[in-house]
N, CA, C and O of each residue as an XYZ file, in Angstrom:
308
protein
N     -14.537     10.959      3.918
C     -13.314     11.636      3.620
C     -13.442     13.071      4.108
O     -14.457     13.723      3.862
N     -12.423     13.565      4.796
C     -12.408     14.931      5.282
C     -11.337     15.700      4.534
O     -10.176     15.293      4.478
N     -11.750     16.819      3.960
C     -10.802     17.664      3.248
C     -10.729     18.983      3.996
O     -11.732     19.679      4.156
N      -9.536     19.316      4.450
C      -9.348     20.561      5.175
C      -8.706     21.590      4.266
O      -7.934     21.250      3.370
N      -9.028     22.835      4.502
C      -8.504     23.922      3.695
C      -7.084     24.273      4.128
O      -6.816     24.513      5.306
N      -6.201     24.298      3.169
C      -4.818     24.713      3.410
C      -4.466     25.726      2.330
O      -5.160     25.789      1.315
N      -3.419     26.516      2.510
C      -3.040     27.495      1.475
C      -2.803     26.844      0.112
O      -3.054     27.468     -0.919
N      -2.320     25.592      0.095
C      -2.046     24.928     -1.183
C      -3.319     24.540     -1.927
O      -3.330     24.507     -3.158
N      -4.390     24.247     -1.194
C      -5.582     23.739     -1.878
C      -6.765     24.694     -1.859
O      -7.855     24.310     -2.283
N      -6.590     25.940     -1.378
C      -7.717     26.872     -1.333
C      -8.254     27.192     -2.716
O      -9.452     27.423     -2.876
N      -7.387     27.210     -3.715
C      -7.825     27.563     -5.059
C      -8.320     26.357     -5.851
O      -8.769     26.518     -6.986
N      -8.252     25.173     -5.294
C      -8.670     23.963     -5.997
C     -10.130     23.660     -5.712
O     -10.631     23.933     -4.621
N     -10.801     23.099     -6.691
C     -12.195     22.716     -6.506
C     -12.271     21.398     -5.738
O     -11.282     20.673     -5.630
N     -13.434     21.104     -5.218
C     -13.641     19.849     -4.494
C     -13.360     18.666     -5.415
O     -12.767     17.678     -4.981
N     -13.773     18.747     -6.669
C     -13.538     17.660     -7.628
C     -12.045     17.424     -7.833
O     -11.607     16.278     -7.932
N     -11.259     18.505     -7.897
C      -9.806     18.363     -8.049
C      -9.204     17.678     -6.833
O      -8.343     16.809     -6.972
N      -9.650     18.064     -5.640
C      -9.123     17.480     -4.414
C      -9.473     16.009     -4.313
O      -8.635     15.201     -3.912
N     -10.701     15.648     -4.671
C     -11.126     14.250     -4.627
C     -10.318     13.438     -5.631
O      -9.879     12.330     -5.323
N     -10.120     13.983     -6.832
C      -9.349     13.292     -7.856
C      -7.909     13.062     -7.380
O      -7.360     11.978     -7.581
N      -7.297     14.070     -6.753
C      -5.939     13.915     -6.231
C      -5.890     12.862     -5.129
O      -4.943     12.079     -5.051
N      -6.919     12.847     -4.276
C      -6.989     11.860     -3.197
C      -7.119     10.453     -3.758
O      -6.472      9.523     -3.275
N      -7.960     10.298     -4.783
C      -8.139      8.990     -5.409
C      -6.848      8.545     -6.090
O      -6.487      7.369     -6.033
N      -6.159      9.471     -6.727
C      -4.899      9.148     -7.394
C      -3.859      8.699     -6.377
O      -3.124      7.741     -6.617
N      -3.795      9.387     -5.243
C      -2.846      9.007     -4.200
C      -3.163      7.615     -3.670
O      -2.250      6.825     -3.429
N      -4.454      7.300     -3.481
C      -4.844      5.965     -3.025
C      -4.462      4.900     -4.040
O      -3.969      3.834     -3.673
N      -4.691      5.190     -5.324
C      -4.350      4.225     -6.368
C      -2.847      3.988     -6.434
O      -2.404      2.857     -6.637
N      -2.060      5.047     -6.263
C      -0.603      4.902     -6.278
C      -0.129      4.088     -5.083
O       0.786      3.275     -5.207
N      -0.749      4.304     -3.925
C      -0.380      3.550     -2.735
C      -0.694      2.066     -2.934
O       0.109      1.199     -2.590
N      -1.885      1.787     -3.499
C      -2.252      0.389     -3.751
C      -1.301     -0.246     -4.751
O      -0.901     -1.398     -4.583
N      -0.937      0.495     -5.792
C      -0.044     -0.040     -6.819
C       1.327     -0.373     -6.233
O       1.993     -1.301     -6.693
N       1.747      0.380     -5.220
C       3.053      0.113     -4.634
C       3.087     -1.208     -3.869
O       4.164     -1.752     -3.624
N       1.922     -1.726     -3.491
C       1.846     -2.995     -2.756
C       1.613     -4.189     -3.678
O       1.455     -5.311     -3.196
N       1.587     -3.973     -4.983
C       1.428     -5.090     -5.912
C       2.722     -5.885     -5.996
O       3.799     -5.301     -6.115
N       2.631     -7.211     -5.935
C       3.839     -8.051     -6.064
C       4.500     -7.842     -7.426
O       3.814     -7.739     -8.443
N       5.810     -7.780     -7.443
C       6.547     -7.619     -8.699
C       6.811     -8.960     -9.363
O       7.190     -9.013    -10.533
N       6.615    -10.035     -8.626
C       6.838    -11.372     -9.147
C       5.970    -12.347     -8.371
O       5.578    -12.070     -7.237
N       5.675    -13.470     -8.968
C       4.894    -14.484     -8.252
C       5.798    -15.472     -7.510
O       5.319    -16.448     -6.934
N       7.112    -15.208     -7.530
C       8.063    -16.070     -6.821
C       8.048    -15.745     -5.331
O       8.117    -14.580     -4.938
N       7.956    -16.780     -4.514
C       8.000    -16.584     -3.072
C       9.431    -16.350     -2.631
O      10.360    -16.980     -3.135
N       9.602    -15.425     -1.670
C      10.955    -15.052     -1.243
C      11.319    -15.590      0.136
O      12.429    -15.349      0.610
N      10.421    -16.304      0.785
C      10.760    -16.848      2.100
C       9.543    -17.151      2.943
O       8.413    -17.161      2.455
N       9.792    -17.395      4.210
C       8.758    -17.781      5.167
C       8.289    -16.551      5.953
O       9.102    -15.721      6.362
N       6.999    -16.445      6.156
C       6.415    -15.334      6.895
C       6.744    -15.464      8.389
O       6.516    -16.522      8.975
N       7.270    -14.417      9.004
C       7.568    -14.485     10.438
C       6.315    -14.432     11.311
O       6.379    -14.717     12.507
N       5.187    -14.072     10.721
C       3.944    -13.966     11.488
C       3.145    -15.273     11.478
O       2.727    -15.757     12.529
N       2.939    -15.836     10.293
C       2.096    -17.034     10.188
C       2.887    -18.304      9.851
O       2.317    -19.395      9.835
N       4.185    -18.175      9.583
C       5.114    -19.283      9.300
C       4.859    -19.975      7.963
O       5.418    -21.042      7.712
N       4.037    -19.400      7.114
C       3.842    -19.982      5.787
C       4.928    -19.474      4.829
O       5.382    -18.338      4.966
N       5.339    -20.278      3.891
C       6.357    -19.841      2.920
C       5.719    -19.052      1.774
O       5.729    -19.500      0.627
N       5.162    -17.873      2.089
C       4.379    -17.118      1.109
C       4.756    -15.637      1.029
O       3.905    -14.802      0.724
N       6.017    -15.304      1.297
C       6.441    -13.908      1.232
C       6.684    -13.497     -0.221
O       7.348    -14.204     -0.978
N       6.137    -12.352     -0.590
C       6.299    -11.799     -1.935
C       6.973    -10.435     -1.847
O       6.778     -9.712     -0.870
N       7.758    -10.078     -2.851
C       8.379     -8.766     -2.933
C       7.431     -7.839     -3.688
O       6.967     -8.171     -4.779
N       7.147     -6.676     -3.104
C       6.221     -5.717     -3.708
C       6.985     -4.611     -4.433
O       8.193     -4.450     -4.261
N       6.252     -3.856     -5.244
C       6.838     -2.778     -6.032
C       7.484     -1.702     -5.162
O       8.388     -1.001     -5.616
N       7.032     -1.567     -3.921
C       7.600     -0.550     -3.030
C       8.865     -1.044     -2.320
O       9.416     -0.341     -1.473
N       9.326     -2.258     -2.664
C      10.547     -2.804     -2.082
C      10.340     -3.549     -0.779
O      11.288     -4.094     -0.215
N       9.105     -3.577     -0.298
C       8.811     -4.279      0.960
C       8.283     -5.674      0.642
O       7.811     -5.940     -0.463
N       8.373     -6.555      1.630
C       7.845     -7.911      1.493
C       6.486     -7.987      2.182
O       6.239     -7.303      3.175
N       5.610     -8.829      1.638
C       4.298     -9.030      2.249
C       3.914    -10.498      2.101
O       4.186    -11.123      1.076
N       3.284    -11.034      3.129
C       2.819    -12.422      3.079
C       1.531    -12.485      2.267
O       0.583    -11.738      2.512
N       1.520    -13.388      1.302
C       0.351    -13.554      0.453
C      -0.868    -14.025      1.254
O      -2.006    -13.707      0.908
N      -0.625    -14.774      2.312
C      -1.730    -15.356      3.083
C      -2.265    -14.421      4.164
O      -3.474    -14.205      4.249
N      -1.380    -13.865      4.987
C      -1.869    -13.069      6.132
C      -1.628    -11.573      5.977
O      -2.050    -10.800      6.837
N      -0.958    -11.138      4.899
C      -0.696     -9.729      4.604
C       0.310     -9.071      5.551
O       0.359     -7.843      5.622
N       1.115     -9.855      6.283
C       2.105     -9.294      7.208
C       3.276     -8.705      6.422
O       3.767     -9.311      5.470
N       3.712     -7.516      6.835
C       4.878     -6.868      6.247
C       5.950     -6.769      7.318
O       5.817     -5.960      8.237
N       7.015     -7.569      7.231
C       8.045     -7.552      8.271
C       8.802     -6.219      8.338
O       9.250     -5.835      9.418
N       8.954     -5.513      7.230
C       9.651     -4.227      7.259
C       8.890     -3.192      8.096
O       9.502     -2.361      8.765
N       7.563     -3.246      8.056
C       6.735     -2.308      8.830
C       6.347     -2.876     10.191
O       5.848     -2.157     11.057
N       6.583     -4.176     10.368
C       6.157     -4.882     11.580
C       4.662     -4.660     11.817
O       4.217     -4.402     12.935
N       3.902     -4.772     10.713
C       2.458     -4.548     10.754
C       1.829     -5.202      9.526
O       2.524     -5.616      8.598
N       0.514     -5.283      9.542
C      -0.190     -5.813      8.376
C      -0.242     -4.776      7.270
O      -0.464     -3.593      7.526
N      -0.038     -5.222      6.047
C      -0.084     -4.342      4.881
C      -1.544     -4.024      4.547
O      -2.446     -4.775      4.917
N      -1.770     -2.916      3.851
C      -3.140     -2.645      3.412
C      -3.597     -3.721      2.437
O      -2.773     -4.398      1.823
N      -4.896     -3.878      2.295
C      -5.423     -4.896      1.367
C      -4.922     -4.638     -0.034
O      -4.985     -3.519     -0.544
N      -4.415     -5.712     -0.655
C      -3.903     -5.587     -2.016
C      -4.702     -6.469     -2.935
O      -4.434     -6.513     -4.135
């Protein structure tokens, strides 16, 4: 992890910056958690009927992790 000095974080300790970074990572991961176990359709990438709706409003394939809204693979959830 690289932490660069900016005017906003010059007064913060390294521990504070690491804690904020970890919190941001945890929030990002939480946004990719499925809100329901109900499948919403077929994956356009792998053709399996395993699309789930996530807390961030995007869909992700349970099997291959494809996110059609981003046209890319979602981070590991």
